[in-house]
Structures are given as C-alpha cells and as structure tokens.
PyMOL Python script that loads the backbone (N, CA, C, O; Angstrom):
from pymol import cmd

cmd.read_pdbstr("""\
ATOM      1  N   UNK A   1     -56.769 -22.983  14.069  1.00  0.00           N
ATOM      2  CA  UNK A   1     -55.602 -22.170  14.364  1.00  0.00           C
ATOM      3  C   UNK A   1     -54.711 -22.101  13.131  1.00  0.00           C
ATOM      4  O   UNK A   1     -54.552 -23.088  12.413  1.00  0.00           O
ATOM      5  N   UNK A   2     -54.138 -20.942  12.895  1.00  0.00           N
ATOM      6  CA  UNK A   2     -53.270 -20.746  11.741  1.00  0.00           C
ATOM      7  C   UNK A   2     -51.829 -20.742  12.228  1.00  0.00           C
ATOM      8  O   UNK A   2     -51.474 -19.990  13.136  1.00  0.00           O
ATOM      9  N   UNK A   3     -51.004 -21.582  11.623  1.00  0.00           N
ATOM     10  CA  UNK A   3     -49.596 -21.674  11.991  1.00  0.00           C
ATOM     11  C   UNK A   3     -48.766 -21.061  10.870  1.00  0.00           C
ATOM     12  O   UNK A   3     -48.381 -21.747   9.924  1.00  0.00           O
ATOM     13  N   UNK A   4     -48.492 -19.761  10.984  1.00  0.00           N
ATOM     14  CA  UNK A   4     -47.749 -19.034   9.958  1.00  0.00           C
ATOM     15  C   UNK A   4     -46.690 -18.157  10.608  1.00  0.00           C
ATOM     16  O   UNK A   4     -46.833 -17.745  11.760  1.00  0.00           O
ATOM     17  N   UNK A   5     -45.633 -17.876   9.867  1.00  0.00           N
ATOM     18  CA  UNK A   5     -44.613 -16.948  10.315  1.00  0.00           C
ATOM     19  C   UNK A   5     -44.981 -15.566   9.779  1.00  0.00           C
ATOM     20  O   UNK A   5     -44.629 -15.215   8.653  1.00  0.00           O
ATOM     21  N   UNK A   6     -45.677 -14.800  10.579  1.00  0.00           N
ATOM     22  CA  UNK A   6     -46.210 -13.507  10.139  1.00  0.00           C
ATOM     23  C   UNK A   6     -45.136 -12.432  10.020  1.00  0.00           C
ATOM     24  O   UNK A   6     -45.419 -11.340   9.526  1.00  0.00           O
ATOM     25  N   UNK A   7     -43.909 -12.710  10.460  1.00  0.00           N
ATOM     26  CA  UNK A   7     -42.851 -11.701  10.382  1.00  0.00           C
ATOM     27  C   UNK A   7     -42.502 -11.343   8.946  1.00  0.00           C
ATOM     28  O   UNK A   7     -41.988 -10.255   8.687  1.00  0.00           O
ATOM     29  N   UNK A   8     -42.773 -12.239   8.015  1.00  0.00           N
ATOM     30  CA  UNK A   8     -42.434 -11.973   6.613  1.00  0.00           C
ATOM     31  C   UNK A   8     -43.640 -11.503   5.806  1.00  0.00           C
ATOM     32  O   UNK A   8     -43.601 -11.472   4.576  1.00  0.00           O
ATOM     33  N   UNK A   9     -44.717 -11.137   6.511  1.00  0.00           N
ATOM     34  CA  UNK A   9     -45.936 -10.683   5.841  1.00  0.00           C
ATOM     35  C   UNK A   9     -46.372  -9.334   6.396  1.00  0.00           C
ATOM     36  O   UNK A   9     -46.071  -8.985   7.538  1.00  0.00           O
ATOM     37  N   UNK A  10     -47.082  -8.589   5.566  1.00  0.00           N
ATOM     38  CA  UNK A  10     -47.739  -7.371   6.043  1.00  0.00           C
ATOM     39  C   UNK A  10     -49.175  -7.392   5.547  1.00  0.00           C
ATOM     40  O   UNK A  10     -49.494  -7.992   4.520  1.00  0.00           O
ATOM     41  N   UNK A  11     -50.020  -6.728   6.296  1.00  0.00           N
ATOM     42  CA  UNK A  11     -51.449  -6.725   6.006  1.00  0.00           C
ATOM     43  C   UNK A  11     -51.944  -5.290   6.020  1.00  0.00           C
ATOM     44  O   UNK A  11     -51.648  -4.530   6.942  1.00  0.00           O
ATOM     45  N   UNK A  12     -52.695  -4.928   5.000  1.00  0.00           N
ATOM     46  CA  UNK A  12     -53.342  -3.620   4.944  1.00  0.00           C
ATOM     47  C   UNK A  12     -54.842  -3.839   4.833  1.00  0.00           C
ATOM     48  O   UNK A  12     -55.289  -4.806   4.215  1.00  0.00           O
ATOM     49  N   UNK A  13     -55.614  -2.953   5.426  1.00  0.00           N
ATOM     50  CA  UNK A  13     -57.068  -3.045   5.330  1.00  0.00           C
ATOM     51  C   UNK A  13     -57.642  -1.703   4.897  1.00  0.00           C
ATOM     52  O   UNK A  13     -57.148  -0.639   5.269  1.00  0.00           O
ATOM     53  N   UNK A  14     -58.702  -1.789   4.098  1.00  0.00           N
ATOM     54  CA  UNK A  14     -59.383  -0.580   3.663  1.00  0.00           C
ATOM     55  C   UNK A  14     -60.766  -0.953   3.150  1.00  0.00           C
ATOM     56  O   UNK A  14     -60.895  -1.745   2.216  1.00  0.00           O
ATOM     57  N   UNK A  15     -61.790  -0.388   3.755  1.00  0.00           N
ATOM     58  CA  UNK A  15     -63.176  -0.561   3.296  1.00  0.00           C
ATOM     59  C   UNK A  15     -63.562  -2.015   3.055  1.00  0.00           C
ATOM     60  O   UNK A  15     -64.155  -2.338   2.026  1.00  0.00           O
ATOM     61  N   UNK A  16     -63.232  -2.888   3.993  1.00  0.00           N
ATOM     62  CA  UNK A  16     -63.630  -4.286   3.883  1.00  0.00           C
ATOM     63  C   UNK A  16     -62.697  -5.146   3.040  1.00  0.00           C
ATOM     64  O   UNK A  16     -62.941  -6.341   2.876  1.00  0.00           O
ATOM     65  N   UNK A  17     -61.633  -4.554   2.504  1.00  0.00           N
ATOM     66  CA  UNK A  17     -60.665  -5.311   1.713  1.00  0.00           C
ATOM     67  C   UNK A  17     -59.375  -5.473   2.505  1.00  0.00           C
ATOM     68  O   UNK A  17     -58.834  -4.502   3.033  1.00  0.00           O
ATOM     69  N   UNK A  18     -58.893  -6.698   2.582  1.00  0.00           N
ATOM     70  CA  UNK A  18     -57.614  -6.996   3.217  1.00  0.00           C
ATOM     71  C   UNK A  18     -56.617  -7.296   2.104  1.00  0.00           C
ATOM     72  O   UNK A  18     -56.896  -8.100   1.215  1.00  0.00           O
ATOM     73  N   UNK A  19     -55.461  -6.653   2.152  1.00  0.00           N
ATOM     74  CA  UNK A  19     -54.406  -6.889   1.170  1.00  0.00           C
ATOM     75  C   UNK A  19     -53.212  -7.499   1.886  1.00  0.00           C
ATOM     76  O   UNK A  19     -52.710  -6.945   2.864  1.00  0.00           O
ATOM     77  N   UNK A  20     -52.760  -8.652   1.386  1.00  0.00           N
ATOM     78  CA  UNK A  20     -51.631  -9.368   1.966  1.00  0.00           C
ATOM     79  C   UNK A  20     -50.400  -9.177   1.096  1.00  0.00           C
ATOM     80  O   UNK A  20     -50.464  -9.322  -0.125  1.00  0.00           O
ATOM     81  N   UNK A  21     -49.274  -8.851   1.732  1.00  0.00           N
ATOM     82  CA  UNK A  21     -47.998  -8.686   1.047  1.00  0.00           C
ATOM     83  C   UNK A  21     -46.940  -9.514   1.772  1.00  0.00           C
ATOM     84  O   UNK A  21     -47.074  -9.789   2.965  1.00  0.00           O
ATOM     85  N   UNK A  22     -45.904  -9.905   1.062  1.00  0.00           N
ATOM     86  CA  UNK A  22     -44.778 -10.562   1.706  1.00  0.00           C
ATOM     87  C   UNK A  22     -44.506 -11.937   1.132  1.00  0.00           C
ATOM     88  O   UNK A  22     -44.902 -12.260   0.013  1.00  0.00           O
ATOM     89  N   UNK A  23     -43.814 -12.740   1.938  1.00  0.00           N
ATOM     90  CA  UNK A  23     -43.372 -14.065   1.502  1.00  0.00           C
ATOM     91  C   UNK A  23     -43.854 -15.147   2.446  1.00  0.00           C
ATOM     92  O   UNK A  23     -43.960 -14.944   3.655  1.00  0.00           O
ATOM     93  N   UNK A  24     -44.142 -16.296   1.869  1.00  0.00           N
ATOM     94  CA  UNK A  24     -44.462 -17.500   2.628  1.00  0.00           C
ATOM     95  C   UNK A  24     -43.574 -18.618   2.107  1.00  0.00           C
ATOM     96  O   UNK A  24     -42.921 -18.467   1.074  1.00  0.00           O
ATOM     97  N   UNK A  25     -43.548 -19.755   2.828  1.00  0.00           N
ATOM     98  CA  UNK A  25     -42.653 -20.851   2.467  1.00  0.00           C
ATOM     99  C   UNK A  25     -43.290 -21.899   1.567  1.00  0.00           C
ATOM    100  O   UNK A  25     -42.583 -22.725   0.991  1.00  0.00           O
ATOM    101  N   UNK A  26     -44.608 -21.880   1.435  1.00  0.00           N
ATOM    102  CA  UNK A  26     -45.273 -22.929   0.645  1.00  0.00           C
ATOM    103  C   UNK A  26     -46.650 -22.471   0.188  1.00  0.00           C
ATOM    104  O   UNK A  26     -47.203 -21.490   0.686  1.00  0.00           O
ATOM    105  N   UNK A  27     -47.182 -23.210  -0.769  1.00  0.00           N
ATOM    106  CA  UNK A  27     -48.539 -22.955  -1.241  1.00  0.00           C
ATOM    107  C   UNK A  27     -49.526 -23.103  -0.090  1.00  0.00           C
ATOM    108  O   UNK A  27     -50.489 -22.343   0.010  1.00  0.00           O
ATOM    109  N   UNK A  28     -49.287 -24.072   0.768  1.00  0.00           N
ATOM    110  CA  UNK A  28     -50.160 -24.302   1.919  1.00  0.00           C
ATOM    111  C   UNK A  28     -50.203 -23.081   2.838  1.00  0.00           C
ATOM    112  O   UNK A  28     -51.275 -22.689   3.298  1.00  0.00           O
ATOM    113  N   UNK A  29     -49.045 -22.481   3.107  1.00  0.00           N
ATOM    114  CA  UNK A  29     -49.010 -21.281   3.939  1.00  0.00           C
ATOM    115  C   UNK A  29     -49.748 -20.129   3.268  1.00  0.00           C
ATOM    116  O   UNK A  29     -50.444 -19.364   3.936  1.00  0.00           O
ATOM    117  N   UNK A  30     -49.601 -20.003   1.964  1.00  0.00           N
ATOM    118  CA  UNK A  30     -50.300 -18.955   1.223  1.00  0.00           C
ATOM    119  C   UNK A  30     -51.807 -19.119   1.381  1.00  0.00           C
ATOM    120  O   UNK A  30     -52.517 -18.147   1.639  1.00  0.00           O
ATOM    121  N   UNK A  31     -52.288 -20.334   1.229  1.00  0.00           N
ATOM    122  CA  UNK A  31     -53.727 -20.594   1.366  1.00  0.00           C
ATOM    123  C   UNK A  31     -54.201 -20.353   2.792  1.00  0.00           C
ATOM    124  O   UNK A  31     -55.291 -19.818   2.993  1.00  0.00           O
ATOM    125  N   UNK A  32     -53.399 -20.740   3.789  1.00  0.00           N
ATOM    126  CA  UNK A  32     -53.774 -20.514   5.191  1.00  0.00           C
ATOM    127  C   UNK A  32     -53.903 -19.026   5.491  1.00  0.00           C
ATOM    128  O   UNK A  32     -54.838 -18.599   6.168  1.00  0.00           O
ATOM    129  N   UNK A  33     -52.959 -18.242   4.982  1.00  0.00           N
ATOM    130  CA  UNK A  33     -53.005 -16.795   5.216  1.00  0.00           C
ATOM    131  C   UNK A  33     -54.248 -16.183   4.585  1.00  0.00           C
ATOM    132  O   UNK A  33     -54.912 -15.339   5.187  1.00  0.00           O
ATOM    133  N   UNK A  34     -54.554 -16.615   3.370  1.00  0.00           N
ATOM    134  CA  UNK A  34     -55.735 -16.081   2.693  1.00  0.00           C
ATOM    135  C   UNK A  34     -57.017 -16.482   3.416  1.00  0.00           C
ATOM    136  O   UNK A  34     -57.917 -15.659   3.583  1.00  0.00           O
ATOM    137  N   UNK A  35     -57.107 -17.734   3.846  1.00  0.00           N
ATOM    138  CA  UNK A  35     -58.294 -18.190   4.582  1.00  0.00           C
ATOM    139  C   UNK A  35     -58.456 -17.421   5.890  1.00  0.00           C
ATOM    140  O   UNK A  35     -59.565 -17.029   6.254  1.00  0.00           O
ATOM    141  N   UNK A  36     -57.338 -17.205   6.597  1.00  0.00           N
ATOM    142  CA  UNK A  36     -57.410 -16.469   7.870  1.00  0.00           C
ATOM    143  C   UNK A  36     -57.908 -15.054   7.631  1.00  0.00           C
ATOM    144  O   UNK A  36     -58.731 -14.548   8.395  1.00  0.00           O
ATOM    145  N   UNK A  37     -57.420 -14.414   6.584  1.00  0.00           N
ATOM    146  CA  UNK A  37     -57.868 -13.055   6.271  1.00  0.00           C
ATOM    147  C   UNK A  37     -59.358 -13.042   5.933  1.00  0.00           C
ATOM    148  O   UNK A  37     -60.080 -12.139   6.356  1.00  0.00           O
ATOM    149  N   UNK A  38     -59.816 -14.026   5.181  1.00  0.00           N
ATOM    150  CA  UNK A  38     -61.234 -14.110   4.794  1.00  0.00           C
ATOM    151  C   UNK A  38     -62.147 -14.250   6.005  1.00  0.00           C
ATOM    152  O   UNK A  38     -63.284 -13.777   5.983  1.00  0.00           O
ATOM    153  N   UNK A  39     -61.664 -14.888   7.048  1.00  0.00           N
ATOM    154  CA  UNK A  39     -62.490 -15.176   8.224  1.00  0.00           C
ATOM    155  C   UNK A  39     -62.548 -14.028   9.221  1.00  0.00           C
ATOM    156  O   UNK A  39     -63.325 -14.084  10.174  1.00  0.00           O
ATOM    157  N   UNK A  40     -61.748 -12.995   9.023  1.00  0.00           N
ATOM    158  CA  UNK A  40     -61.760 -11.858   9.947  1.00  0.00           C
ATOM    159  C   UNK A  40     -63.079 -11.099   9.818  1.00  0.00           C
ATOM    160  O   UNK A  40     -63.605 -10.958   8.714  1.00  0.00           O
ATOM    161  N   UNK A  41     -63.611 -10.613  10.926  1.00  0.00           N
ATOM    162  CA  UNK A  41     -64.881  -9.881  10.892  1.00  0.00           C
ATOM    163  C   UNK A  41     -64.822  -8.669   9.966  1.00  0.00           C
ATOM    164  O   UNK A  41     -63.854  -7.908   9.987  1.00  0.00           O
ATOM    165  N   UNK A  42     -65.848  -8.498   9.167  1.00  0.00           N
ATOM    166  CA  UNK A  42     -65.962  -7.331   8.302  1.00  0.00           C
ATOM    167  C   UNK A  42     -65.253  -7.429   6.963  1.00  0.00           C
ATOM    168  O   UNK A  42     -65.372  -6.531   6.130  1.00  0.00           O
ATOM    169  N   UNK A  43     -64.518  -8.508   6.750  1.00  0.00           N
ATOM    170  CA  UNK A  43     -63.776  -8.647   5.487  1.00  0.00           C
ATOM    171  C   UNK A  43     -64.734  -9.060   4.378  1.00  0.00           C
ATOM    172  O   UNK A  43     -65.478 -10.031   4.516  1.00  0.00           O
ATOM    173  N   UNK A  44     -64.708  -8.324   3.292  1.00  0.00           N
ATOM    174  CA  UNK A  44     -65.531  -8.619   2.131  1.00  0.00           C
ATOM    175  C   UNK A  44     -64.707  -9.172   0.981  1.00  0.00           C
ATOM    176  O   UNK A  44     -65.223  -9.881   0.117  1.00  0.00           O
ATOM    177  N   UNK A  45     -63.403  -8.837   0.978  1.00  0.00           N
ATOM    178  CA  UNK A  45     -62.547  -9.232  -0.143  1.00  0.00           C
ATOM    179  C   UNK A  45     -61.102  -9.326   0.344  1.00  0.00           C
ATOM    180  O   UNK A  45     -60.681  -8.572   1.221  1.00  0.00           O
ATOM    181  N   UNK A  46     -60.340 -10.274  -0.244  1.00  0.00           N
ATOM    182  CA  UNK A  46     -58.920 -10.409   0.062  1.00  0.00           C
ATOM    183  C   UNK A  46     -58.138 -10.276  -1.236  1.00  0.00           C
ATOM    184  O   UNK A  46     -58.430 -10.953  -2.222  1.00  0.00           O
ATOM    185  N   UNK A  47     -57.151  -9.406  -1.225  1.00  0.00           N
ATOM    186  CA  UNK A  47     -56.242  -9.242  -2.353  1.00  0.00           C
ATOM    187  C   UNK A  47     -54.899  -9.824  -1.921  1.00  0.00           C
ATOM    188  O   UNK A  47     -54.216  -9.260  -1.067  1.00  0.00           O
ATOM    189  N   UNK A  48     -54.528 -10.948  -2.513  1.00  0.00           N
ATOM    190  CA  UNK A  48     -53.364 -11.699  -2.075  1.00  0.00           C
ATOM    191  C   UNK A  48     -52.169 -11.415  -2.976  1.00  0.00           C
ATOM    192  O   UNK A  48     -52.168 -11.768  -4.155  1.00  0.00           O
ATOM    193  N   UNK A  49     -51.147 -10.768  -2.405  1.00  0.00           N
ATOM    194  CA  UNK A  49     -49.913 -10.459  -3.132  1.00  0.00           C
ATOM    195  C   UNK A  49     -48.726 -11.200  -2.513  1.00  0.00           C
ATOM    196  O   UNK A  49     -47.580 -10.771  -2.648  1.00  0.00           O
ATOM    197  N   UNK A  50     -49.008 -12.306  -1.838  1.00  0.00           N
ATOM    198  CA  UNK A  50     -47.944 -13.103  -1.231  1.00  0.00           C
ATOM    199  C   UNK A  50     -47.195 -13.872  -2.311  1.00  0.00           C
ATOM    200  O   UNK A  50     -47.768 -14.268  -3.326  1.00  0.00           O
ATOM    201  N   UNK A  51     -45.904 -14.075  -2.069  1.00  0.00           N
ATOM    202  CA  UNK A  51     -45.101 -14.891  -2.979  1.00  0.00           C
ATOM    203  C   UNK A  51     -44.499 -16.047  -2.180  1.00  0.00           C
ATOM    204  O   UNK A  51     -44.273 -15.942  -0.974  1.00  0.00           O
ATOM    205  N   UNK A  52     -44.252 -17.132  -2.874  1.00  0.00           N
ATOM    206  CA  UNK A  52     -43.699 -18.331  -2.244  1.00  0.00           C
ATOM    207  C   UNK A  52     -42.193 -18.349  -2.426  1.00  0.00           C
ATOM    208  O   UNK A  52     -41.685 -18.305  -3.546  1.00  0.00           O
ATOM    209  N   UNK A  53     -41.483 -18.416  -1.298  1.00  0.00           N
ATOM    210  CA  UNK A  53     -40.031 -18.548  -1.282  1.00  0.00           C
ATOM    211  C   UNK A  53     -39.696 -19.706  -0.343  1.00  0.00           C
ATOM    212  O   UNK A  53     -39.619 -19.519   0.872  1.00  0.00           O
ATOM    213  N   UNK A  54     -39.500 -20.897  -0.900  1.00  0.00           N
ATOM    214  CA  UNK A  54     -39.258 -22.087  -0.050  1.00  0.00           C
ATOM    215  C   UNK A  54     -38.035 -21.970   0.850  1.00  0.00           C
ATOM    216  O   UNK A  54     -37.731 -22.895   1.603  1.00  0.00           O
TER     217      UNK A  54
END
""", "prot")
cmd.dss("prot")
cmd.show_as("cartoon", "prot")
cmd.util.cbc("prot")
cmd.orient("prot")
C-alpha cells in the first residue's frame, strides 16, 4: 500500500509513459510515488518531475 498525499501531485499518461508532477514531503514519498506508477498495468516508463518540499 502506498501512503501518499496525492492532492499535491498530478499524473499524466500517454503511450505507456506516466509523468508525475507536483510536490512531496520527502525523498521516501518521491520514491513511493515512482514505484506505484511503475507498478500500474501497461506502464513502460515513468518520467518523474516531483519536487521535495519538506
């Protein structure tokens, strides 16, 4: 299970690529978001544009 505050993030998908935008509170949250995106069905690539704002 992923414990993230998704209100500060947005996700776009196109042709098997997931792009993450927004803010997270820690490096750990950034990694969790990226891992969750990677595990979604049909995802071939993740482009992570999240920034850390503690």
